[in-house]
C-alpha positions, -999 to +999 in steps of 0.1 A: -530-277+503-530-257+470-505-269+444-503-234+430-479-207+442-473-171+431-451-168+400-414-163+406-405-127+413-440-118+426-457-120+459-492-118+474-501-086+493-520-097+524-533-082+556-520-068+578-491-057+556-515-046+529-527-018+551-492-004+553-489-006+515-521+014+511-509+039+536-476+043+516-495+049+484-517+075+501-487+093+517-468+094+484-498+107+464-509+133+490-483+160+484-489+157+446-526+161+450-521+192+472-499+206+444-527+203+418-519+169+402-549+150+389-552+112+389-547+093+357-549+055+350-536+038+319-538+003+305-513-023+319-503-031+283-493-008+254-480-010+219-445-023+223-431+005+201-442+031+227-415+017+251-388+008+225-389+044+212-395+062+244-375+041+270-348+034+245-335+005+223-303+003+243-318-001+277-319-034+296-357-027+301-363-030+263-336-055+254-340-079+283-368-072+307-401-064+289-429-089+289-439-089+252-471-106+238-488-109+205-526-108+203-547-131+182-550-102+158-513-099+155-508-067+175-474-065+193-479-054+229-459-052+261-468-051+297-458-016+309-423-016+324-426+020+336-453+047+338-440+079+321-444+068+284-479+055+290-490+087+308-476+109+281-492+088+254-526+092+272-522+129+276-513+134+239-542+111+228-567+131+249-551+164+238-547+176+274-518+198+263-542+218+240-566+228+268-546+259+276-534+251+311-498+240+310-482+222+326-506+193+326-501+178+361-509+141+365-503+115+392-508+078+390-505+045+409-502+010+397-482-022+390-454-025+365-436-055+350-400-064+342-384-097+338-357-091+364-335-115+383-358-120+413-345-110+447-357-090+477-365-055+466-364-064+429-397-080+417-411-089+383-443-072+393-438-040+414-458-011+425-452+026+420-467+060+425-457+085+399-462+122+390-457+140+357-457+177+348-462+179+310-456+209+288-434+234+307-397+240+309-390+256+343-364+248+369-390+256+396-411+227+382-382+203+386-376+215+421-413+212+429-415+176+420-383+167+439-397+185+470-430+167+467-412+133+467-390+144+496-421+155+515-437+121+508-408+102+523-406+126+553-443+122+560-438+085+564-410+091+590-381+081+568-348+098+573-320+074+563-320+082+526-302+105+503-311+125+472-287+121+443-287+148+417-272+153+382-278+172+350-276+153+316-275+185+295-297+190+264-295+186+226-271+215+224-243+203+248-248+166+251-236+157+216-202+172+224-200+152+256-213+121+238-184+123+214-159+127+242-173+098+261-174+075+230-137+082+224-129+074+261-149+042+260-132+030+229-100+026+248-116+004+275-117-034+279-155-039+274-175-069+263-193-068+230-228-062+245-215-032+264-198-019+233-230-022+213-249-004+241-222+024+240-227+028+203-265+035+208-263+055+240-228+057+256-242+073+288-258+040+296-223+026+303-219+050+332-250+033+347-234-002+345-233-017+380-205-042+374-173-035+393-152-045+364-168-017+343-169+009+371-132+004+378-124+015+343-146+046+345-126+065+371-112+089+346-142+091+324-152+126+312-181+140+333-211+156+316-211+185+341-178+197+325-195+199+291-228+216+301-237+247+280-244+280+298-281+275+296-280+240+312-255+253+339-279+281+348-309+257+348-291+232+370-279+259+394-315+272+398-328+238+406-302+234+433-309+269+447-346+262+450-340+228+467-316+244+491-341+272+500-367+245+507-344+226+530-339+196+508-304+182+509-288+166+479-256+149+468-240+156+434-236+124+414-220+131+381-225+094+370-262+093+376-280+087+343-307+062+355-319+034+332-340+052+307-328+070+275-354+098+276-339+120+304-325+154+298-311+180+322-323+173+357-319+137+368-324+125+404-326+094+425-336+087+461-315+060+477-320+044+511-289+035+531-305+004+547-315-016+516-282-029+503-279-034+465-315-025+457-312+009+474-332+031+450-366+040+464-376+064+437-363+088+411-370+106+379-360+137+359-367+159+330-376+144+296-380+173+272-377+152+240-399+122+248-431+136+233-414+140+199-399+105+202-434+090+204-449+111+177-462+142+196-453+178+195-424+194+215-436+192+252-408+197+278-418+177+308-405+163+341-416+136+365-408+108+389-419+074+401-415+062+437-415+025+446-441+014+470-424-020+476-390-004+482-405+022+505-421-006+525-387-022+529-372+011+539-397+015+567-388-020+579-351-011+577-357+020+599-380+001+623-409+024+615-444+012+622-470+035+607-499+046+629-527+031+610-564+033+619-579+001+633-595-022+607-623-029+632-635-004+659-665-023+672-670-061+673-705-074+678-711-107+697-745-123+698-754-150+724-785-164+705-799-166+670-825-139+677-798-116+692-777-122+661-805-110+638-808-078+659-770-073+660-767-079+623-790-049+617-771-029+643-738-037+626-752-024+593-764+007+610-730+014+627-712+009+594-735+033+576-728+058+604-691+055+597-680+031+624-659+002+614-678-027+627-676-065+624-698-093+637-690-128+651-699-149+621-701-187+625-686-186+660-703-207+687-698-199+723-691-166+741-654-176+748-645-181+712-664-151+701-646-128+726-613-143+714-622-132+679-632-098+692-598-094+709-579-106+677-598-080+656-582-051+675-616-035+682-618-009+709-652-020+719-673-052+719-711-051+717-725-082+734-762-091+735-783-121+745-821-126+746-824-112+782-805-080+772-826-074+742-858-080+762-846-050+783-838-030+752-801-029+760-767-043+748-735-047+768-707-024+757-673-037+767-642-016+766-616-041+753-587-021+768-599-017+804-624-046+805-651-023+818-686-034+807-718-012+808-753-016+795-763+008+768-798+013+753-799-004+719-815+027+703-787+049+717-758+027+707-748+046+676-749+079+694-729+065+723-702+051+702-700+083+681-695+103+713-665+081+720-650+095+688-654+064+667 
């Protein structure tokens, strides 16, 4: 037995569950691809300052959760804790925003890393699919992305989730609210770490999950009461478009999420069957992030949806995805000569688009047929020396048990006619 195990807070993704994960990724990406989002892939590590500037010095992600490393050359890097900053960095580096077609629409998929307190639904390596629309300020774009995420969850059959929605204002109205919130927080019984966080970004205190803190925030001023007319109109338009598309939402005036770069529209999808780790995705508008990391003003909006959490949400609702069979045809040879022939037949079937496997290293028809049954194949192709002398193989329907001879040179055509 191996003495090594997966690191704490991680897990191995193995068949058959891995097929469901792949299907989740595809389902989340599909609506974005249909809406014109192109695929982007970035390195798993970046300059640590990209995240400290963009995500925020006051966030738990930067202060407690990032995996930092120093290269032999002295470069300070960090494993990416989220995707937006990396995608925006890549878009700026490649000057995608200068190609005359804004917004730049990008989607991505990959693993992200945070040193979290490991528990079910909260992992130190986790998988997300994200989408970003860079370079346009339009409430219809915010609504589009929210609708795409909702469509992705619905396509998987999920229903027991809610969309939380808030507006965080902009650089015109948020400073007024910030001052009011700081004054309110100054009168609370908060620990020193929370007070320091409040000095950098007081909105982060609203995101504190501790009951001792939340109990003191009952009468906290709400940002929606401080929104300027432009932000109110923007927020109302987003809600109007969501309603017209049949996407229900719940107003959550305390929703700020865990990142400092959000402005105006902020949203989160939460599943009602996951307990404490209920967020299955979220995002928002981040109009100032480009400037924070040294780029030009590029108003943008995006989201990231959790593949791990979505998998757990499917389990919570008892949903089993209708996935294609890994193996459609299983070939069983009764002699070495027959195995040589069926190996070539297996290659031919695969090249014709039929998922086919062969009984490798199995001795005896009984064990070989058990393997065929375990594979989930619809058909077994069985051949011995006598069959091949007659130019045929035996085609067995694994559901009905019916077995018929089929000419070897007609096998591919016969199976394709059965819609394989």
